[in-house]
C-alpha positions, 0 to 999 in steps of 0.5 A: 674469578680464577683466571689462568694464562693471564699473560697470554692477553697482555697486549689487550690489557695494555691498550685498554689500561692506557685508557682507564683513567679516562674511562673512570674519570680519575686524575692523571697521577692515579694512572700509575696506581691502576697499572700497579694492580697488574704488575705481572703483565705490565712491569718491565724487567727493569721495574722493581717488583712489588710485594703481594701485599702491596699488589692486593692493596692497590687492586682494592682501589678499583671498586666492583661499581667502577668495574661494573660501569666499565662493563656497561660501557659502549666501547669494547675497550671498556668492557675488556678493561672491566673483565680484566679488573674484576678477575682481581677481586671477585671470588669464584663463590661470590655468586651475587657479584658474578651475576651482577657482572654477567648482567652488566657485560651482557650475553651478546658481548660475550658471544662476540668475544667467543666468536672472535677467538674462534675467527668468526667475528671481530671485537672492535678493539684490536680488529681481530688481532690476538685471537688466542688472547680473546679465545682464552678470556672468553672461555674463562669468563664463561666458565666463571659465570656458569658457576651461577646456576641461573646463568648456567641453565640459560639458553645463551649458555646452552647455545655456546656448547657447539662453540666450546666443543669447537674450541676443544677440537682446536685447542690442546693447551691445558688452561683453555681446555680445562676451562672448556671442560668446566664449562661444559660440566656447569652447563650440563649439570644445570639443565637437561637442555645442556646435557642434551645439547652436549650429547647431540653436538658430538660430545661423547665422541670428543671426550672419548677421543681426548680421554686417552690422552689425559693424565691419570688422576688429573683434574681434566680426567675428573671433569671428563668422567663427570660428563660421561657419567651425567650423559650416561645417567640421562641418555643411556639408550640413545648412547647405546643405540646411536652407534657410541659403543666404540666410544664407550669401550675407549672410555671403559678402558681409560677409566678402568686404568683410574680405577686400578691405579689411583688411591684417591677420591678419584678412584671412587668416581671411576668405580661409580662410572663403571658401575653406571655403564655395566648396570645400565639396562642396555649394557648387554648390547655393549658386551660384544664390543668389550670382548673385541678389545684386543688389549686385555689390560683394561679387564685386568685393571678392573679386577685390581680395582675390585680387589682393592675395594673389597679388602678395604674398609669402604661404604657398603654401597661402593662394595656393592658397586664393585660386586656389579662390576664383577658380575658384569665382567664375569658375564663378559669374560667368563668365570675364569676372569675371577682368577688372575694375577692382581697387581696393587699400587705400593704392594711388591709381594706377589698376590695369589691369583685366586685372591679376587675369587675369594674376596668376591665370594666372601663380600657376596656371602655377606651381601646375601645374608644382609639383604635377605635379612632385610627383605624378611624383616621388611616383608613380614615385620614392618608396616606394609602401608608405607609406599617406601616399604614397597620401593624398599623391597623392590630395591632389595630384590633387584640387588639380590638378583645381582648377587645370586647371579654372581654366586651362581657364576662362582658355583659354575667356576668351582664345578669346572675348576679342573678344566682351567689350564694349570688348575690355579686354585689350590685345595685350601682355596677350594675348601674355602670356597665350598664352605662359603657356598654351603653357608650362602646356600644355607642362608638362602634355604632359611629365607625360603623356609621363612617365606613358606611359614608366611604363606608366601609363594609369589616373588622374584626374590623367591624364584631367584632363591630357587634358581641359586639352590638348584644350581648349587644342588645340581653339583652337590645333590647330597648337600642340605639334605634335610632342608631339601626334604622339608622344602622341595614341594614348596620350592616347586610351587614358587612363581615369579610375579609375572607368571600365571602358574609355576614353571620357571621354578621347576625349570631351575630345579630340574638339573637337581631333580634329574640327579636326585631321581637317580636314587630311590630316595630321591624318587620317594621324595618326589612322589611324597611331595607331589613334585612329580606333577610339577615336573609333568606339567613343566614338560607339557609346557616345554613341549608346547613352547617347542611346537611354537618355536621356542626351543629349550632342548636342555630343559626338555630332555632334563625333564624327560630324564627325571620322569623316566627315572621316576617311572623306571623305579616305580616298584621300589617306592609307594608310587602314586595312583594318579593316572590323569597326570600321565594321561595328559603327558601322553597327549603332549608326547604324541603331538611333540613327535607327530611331525619330527624326524629327530630320532632322539625325540622319538626314542625318548618320547616312546620310551616314556610312553612305554613306561606309562602304558605299564600303568594302564590299558587301551580301554582305560585310555579311551575311556578317560574323558580327556583322551581321544582315539586320534591320540591313540593313533599317533602313540601307535604310530610313535611306538611302531616307528621306534621299534622299527629301528631295532635289528639289522642295519640299525643307524648310528643314531639308533645305536646311540639310543640303544638303552631307550630302545631296550625300554621300549622293546621290554615294555612292548613285551609286558603290555602288548596284549592290553593295547590291541591297536598299537600291537596291530600298528607294530605287527600289522 
């Protein structure tokens, strides 16, 4: 049993050891032998020091059984002397002896000893004097006993957590504080009751307050991080919801420093803790608190740590944790965080500001290739009967989502690189990034092609793949042209696991489709693949959501622009004969605009209606089983409203929509004779 600061309670030892010969019933001449086993405490300056070998030999003269007799004695002096003696020959890993010693001394005496040290009770020996010595002794032996899991998980030890936290508040001395942290770690790890008690007694707040003063890389820092990690894994929801966000922000700032500066195993412990904090399902509630930290050092420290991990040979799991951190930091600080000065320990030469960006992109590219390859094998080649296979698929799908999110943010960064002050990314880095993204998207398209060949259309991994492809091709519509021609129809049919029909895949591809349909070839591909139906269905659903208070105007107008591009170029490619699809769209547009005062919505809807009217007549509409006269009335009012904005006294909003107004006006001149009811509403 390792006992720190033994000299602090020399007076107690002195009093007890004077009575030891009587307690052990040994002869008087043996008293000098017993004293010699504690020379560091009791020897006067004038006494000749003994060798370590002599001390060890003499300490063995007292057996464990003799100590157990003392510990079971009736008087406190006996128990204190017994605790003193066992510290000389009991090893910390001798759990059998520790259990025997604990059973002998009993929890009641240990409780009185701790309370006396806190000034809340009196051990009979000393009448309350030497309180610091009692406190040191009690915390030390409690920490040692808790190395036995059975003792650590007991109610007696759990009940002492509040008092140990009180000791930590009062005592700043390193030996006592370290024993307190070790006690809390052992009790919290041994039972969930211990962990809950630590949290409910204010352990998170106390540890956060002390961490800022702990030395970098110290054993105390390691123990403090371990305690936070344990609480977070078991109680993350309570920590977030019960107002501990400020404490967590302090912890993140201190742990980030360990992550950046240390070159020891504690660096990886810091990585694990930061990853656990940022990957918690409640972590998004924490982001605003981190954004408000005035000191930027913590975010720079995390970037430094991530760069160190990604550029060295470390385990794949730890590289992935570094990517989790990177994704979270970009969500908190923005894509520009990936570019910044890196300061690594023992590296004097300046490191390019774009190093982290390239390291994250390259690591993400590798992860995408590995994860998608593993997923394809597990889904299509491995046995599907095993429950572990299903769990493996879910785990890999979750990882894919994280890496895809990170790659998508890099795409956004590269597309807006010119807007960053000083443009820190040179042409060489830009080319490397584009090549890396092209290779990544190529792997994703191959994964989708494999899924198509196996008849798979449903899966969150497939939906995430479609989203990533859509994000990239929205910026580079001509990339991967052949693959897109082959897979567009399939991608528009992909559904998430919780969807009843395709919707999100179309939403994710709308930016790309809007760009693509500006060209005739894009419209031809949308027609031949049947993709126009998916876009129309998506717009109808978006309008329905808009009516019920779920607004997504960006997607609505992207869908409108795509359909308008498609209709405007209809004479330049084989246009599908599919009146029902567009008749359903007319009904949705009529309902959408009936009660709106938004002029841009009125003009967008009326321009699409005008282009659809080119395909049909009033009689055809009214003869369609799903189209009613009331719907035609609504469309008549819509066209009349839009045309009424033409001419003198046009509003500024109407002038902004002049191109749409021209589409409506030109269309009206073509089909007005075929729509007498609309003509009456306009001219009547």
